[in-house]
N, C-alpha and C positions, 0 to 999 in steps of 0.2 A: 749700433747701440753705443751710447756715450755714458761715461761714468763720472760722477763728481765725487772726489775724495775729500774727506774732512778729517784732519787730525789736529787736536788741540796741543800745541807745542809746550804749553805750560804745565801739563799734567801727564808726564810720561809713564806713570805707573802708580799703583797703590798695592799695599801688601796683600789685599784680598783678591787682587786680579792677577791671573797667571801671565797674561800678555795684554798689550795694548790693543784695543779694538780700533780698526780703521773702518769708518763708516763708508759704505758704498751705496749710493743712491741709484738703484737700478731702474732708471727711466730713460726713455727716448728724450734726449734733450735737444730741442730745436733752438731755444733761445737761451743758450748758456750765458750770453752777455748780460741778460736780465738778472740771472743769478749772481754773476760776478759783481754787478753794479751794487746790489744790495749787500753782498758779502763784504765789499770794501767799506761799507758804512758801519758794519757791526762786527767785523772779524775780531777774534780775541786779542786783546792787548794787555790785559792785566791778570794777575793772580788774584782770585776773589776771596776776600775775607769780609763779605758784606753781611747785612742783616737780612738779605733776601731780595730778589731771587739769587740763588747761589749756583756755584759750578755744579754741573750735572755729571753723574757717573757715565763713563763712555758706553756702558751697556744700556743705559737709559736712552742716550742719544741714538744709539744704533737701533733699538726696538722702535723708537719714535719715527724712524725713517720708513717704516713699513707702509706700503700703499693703503689708503683708507678703504673701509668697507662699511656696509650698513650697520647702524647701531641696533637694528632689530634682527640681525642675522644670528645664526646659531653660534658663530665664532664669538660675536660680541657678548652674547648671553653667557657663554662659558667663561670668558675673561671676567665679566662682571661678578658672577657668583664666586669665582675663585678668589678675586680680589677682596670681596667682602669677608670670606672665611679667613683669609690670611690676616686681614686687619682685625677681625674679631679675636684671633689668637694673640696678636701682638698687643692689643689693648686689654687683654684678659676680660673680655666682655661677653661671656656666654649668655648672660641675661639681657644684653643690649642688642638693639637693632643698629646695624651699620648703614649709614646713609652717605651717598656721594652726591655732592652738589656741583653743577657746572658753574662755579663762581669762585671768589676768594673766600677766605675764612670768615670775613665780615658778614657774609650771607647768613651764616649760622647765628650770629648775634641777633639779626632781625628775625630769623625763624624762631629762636628761643622766646623772644618777647611776644611776637604776634600769635604764636600757637598756644601759649600757656597763661599769659597775664591779661586779664580783662582791661579794656580801655579805662584809664583812670586809676588802675591798680598800681601798687608800689613794688619796687624792686630795690633791694639793698645792693648797691654797686661798690665793690671794694676797689680802690684806686691807689696804685703805687707808681703810676707813670702815665704816659700818653695814651696807651691802649686801654687802660682802665677807663680813662676819660672818654675814649671813643665808645665804649659800651654804654656809658651813661648817656651820651648823645643819641645813641640808637634807641635807648629806652624812651627818652624824652620826645624825640621826633616821631615816634610811633604812638604818641598819645598816652604814655604811661608816666609814672612819677619815679624819678631816681632819688633814692636816699643814699647819700654818699658817706662812705667810711674811707678817709684818705690819709695816707702816710706821706712823709716827705720823700723825695727821690733818693733811692738807695736803701730804703727800709722795706721790710716785709710786714705783712699783716700777721699779727700773733693771735693764737686761738682765743686768749682771754679778751682781746679787743673785739674780735668778731662776736663772741658770746655776749659781751656787754652791749654791742650795737643791736643785736637781735632782741635782747631783753627790753631795750628802749623802743624798738620798732616791731612789736609782735604781729603787726598787720601786713607785713610784706609777704608777697607771694613767692619770691625767689631771691636767691643770692647769686651774684656773679663774682667769679674769682679769675684773675689773670694768673695762670700758673707760672708762666715765665714772662716777665715784663721786658719786652724787646728794647724799650727805650732806656732802661736803667741797668739791665743785666742782673736782675734780682729774681730768684726762684722762690716763690711763696711755698710755705710748708703745707702743701695740699692735703696729704692724708689727715693731719691734725685739724685743719680747717674744715674738711669734709665731715669729720666726726661731729664738730660743733653744729654744723648745718643739720645733720641728721637728728641731733638731740632736740633741735627746735622744729623739726618736721617741715622744713622748707625745701623747695626745689633748688637744685644746685647746678648752675651753668658754668662751665670752665672754658675759658679761652686758653687753648694750648697751642696756639699758632706756631710759636717758636720753641715749644717744649716737646710736642709729640714727635717721636722719632729720636729725641735726644735725652729725654728724661723719662723715668719710669712712670707708667700709668697702670693702675689696677682698677678698672672701671667697676667691676662687681664688688670687690672687697671694700672699696672706699665709698660706695654708695652714691655715685655720681649720676645725675639725671641727663646731662648732655656735656660732652667734651668734644671740642672740634679743633681742626687745624687746616693748614693749606699745604699743597704739594710742594711749594717752592722753598721750603725751609729745611728742616732736618732730614727730610726724606730725599732731598737732592734731585727733585724733578721740576721741570718748568712750571710756571704758574698757570692757573686755570681750573684747578680741581680742588674742592674742599671736601674734607671727610669728617665724619662724626660718629660717635656711639651715643645712642639715645635710649633712655629707659622706657619701660612699658607705661610707667606713670605719666610720662609726657604725652604719649599717644592717647591715653584715656582722657586726659584733660583737653587735648587739642581737638578731639572728635566733637566736643561740645562748644568749642570756642568760635563765636561768630567773627566774620571779617578777618580770618587768618591769612588771607591772600591766596594766590594760586602758585606762583613760582616757588615759594618756600613753604608750601603746605606739607608738613611732615607726614600726616597720615597718607597722603597721596604717594609719597616716596616709598613708604612702607608697603603699600598695596602693590606698587610696581615691582618692588623687590620680589614679592611673592608670586605675582601673576605674570609679569612680563620679563622678569630677570633683567631689569634695566631701570632707567630713570624716565620720568615723564617727558622731558625735553632732551634735545640732542646733547650727549655728553662729549667732553673733550677726549676722544678715544686715545690719542697719542699719550696723554698724561696718565690715563688709566693703565695703559700698557706699561708705561715707565714705572708707575708705582708698584705694579705687580712684580716687575723685575727687581726693584729694590727690596721688596719683602722676601723674594727668593734669595737675594744676596745675603740678607740678614740670616736666613736659615743656613746658607752654605758657610757663613763665617763661624757658625757654632751656636747661633741663636741670639735671642734678645739680650741676654746678659753680656755676651761678647760685644755686640753692637753698641750697647749703651756704655760699656767700658771704654770703647774707642773714643766716644764723645767726652767721657770724663777725663781721659788722659790728654786729649787735645786742649780742653779748657784749662786744666791744671798747668799744662806747659805754657800756655799763653799768660796766665796770671803770674806764674813764677817769673817769666821773662820780663813782663811789664814792671814788676816790683824790683827786679835787678837793675832795670834802667833808672829807677828812682821815682816812678810814677805810682799814683794811688788808684785803687779800684773803687768805683762808686758803691758797689753793693756791700752791705754790712757783712762781716765775717760769719760764715756758716750758712749764708743764703745766696751764694754766688750761682749764677746760671751755668749750666753745662754746655750752652750753645752760643752765647754771646757775652762779651765783656765790655762794660762801659768804663773807660779810662778817664780819670780826672787830669786835666793838663795843669802844669804849674802856673803860678801867678804871672801875669803878663803875657801868657801864651793863649792862643785860641785853638779850639778843637779843629776848626776848619783848616787852620794853617797846617796842622799835622796831616790831615786828610789830603790836602792838595799836594804837599811835599811827597807823601808816600805814593800818590798817584803818578807823579812825575818819575818815580822809580819803578813803576810797573805793578804797584800793589793797590788794589781797590779795597779800602777799608769801608767803614760806614761813618757818616757824619753824626755828630750829636743830634738828639731828637727831643722835641718837646721843650719843657721848661729848663732842661739842662743842656740844650743844644750848644750854647756858647762855650761852656766849660768842659765839655767832654768830646771824645770821639769813641767809636765802638769797633771792636774786632770780633767778627763772626767766625765761628769755626764749623759751620754747617756745610753739608754737601761733600763734594769730591775734593779732597786735598790730602797731602802726605805730611808726615811729621817733619820731613826735610823742608817742605814749603813753609811750615811754621817757624822753623829755625831761621830760614832765610829772611822771612818777614820781620822777625824780632831783631835780627842784626841790622837791617835797614832802618827799623824804627829807632834803634839806639842812635844811629848816626843822624837821623832826622832831628830827633829831640836835642841832641848835642848842638847841632847847627842852629836850631831855633833859639836855644838858650844863649848862644854866643851873640845872636842878633839882639 
């Protein structure tokens, strides 16, 4: 019997973990050199402050090393149901159906459009950055019409602006909101915006890809029809799994919607939840196991409030550190993201220069994205990291910025 040991040297501990987990892959290894060849290509070199995928919790990496089993087995069904219930509680979605997609979060963009909006129908798409624009592209490429409400990068949508747009476009079927715009580090005021959508009696679809797990979500209280995210962001799990809470109203409309597709057919997923305790096509079982572990970690930390508090402290620490260096935050005050910060570089400096210099020092930040790519870089605080990691990153960032200023 041979064992392969994995230890990430960059993350020796976290306050919520009593001891570091060493992963043991308990397999008969005949071709260890094959493993080593690939490992040398991808072995950890950087401390990750990315926009995603992010560093994973060691408990997640450990559970994902479990040997595979049938996705129709009793064990798979038990994990599926348990994961749904834990997500339901985390999202405060007693009235919602929890759906797991074997895809990225973008899959739910397409599902929202195809399942509820008739071909040629209109959708009011709020845009505060690159991923709002992606939702508009999904609407248009699926044969629907996107009506755009757009703000300049760094600004949030305000309730009165959304109200005015809906008054001018009373024939839209739905409204899309990017809760947390990953490209600009702006957190939209979702509770207030959701209230406006309710007043106009429109469907509300929320892209929470970089928000879910890092920002509060109250699905029932806020009257959301669909809110979705991906495993590789604030949950700190590898990519490949998308999750959502979906309202009963969506399923009622979808049942009558022609050409809603097969892979992202929402009523089909709801039926499989009830009858098969699984999903129609093969799920990414390792990611489901990893997400289940993270939701248990949340519970053992003291619950959702403590978990979200951890994210708030991380983001505040990063913003304060960036300002002390003399750099500006792109997001307008009061609407800063709890999971990612877009930093504006000084005149004469490029965001990519900061990114490359930090990478040389062993820190993987995120390049600027979309229309602000040239003048920004981003610092993610999602996944597995310590406050000491943040302090170290900020100290190196200070030195990098000083060096670039001198040049």
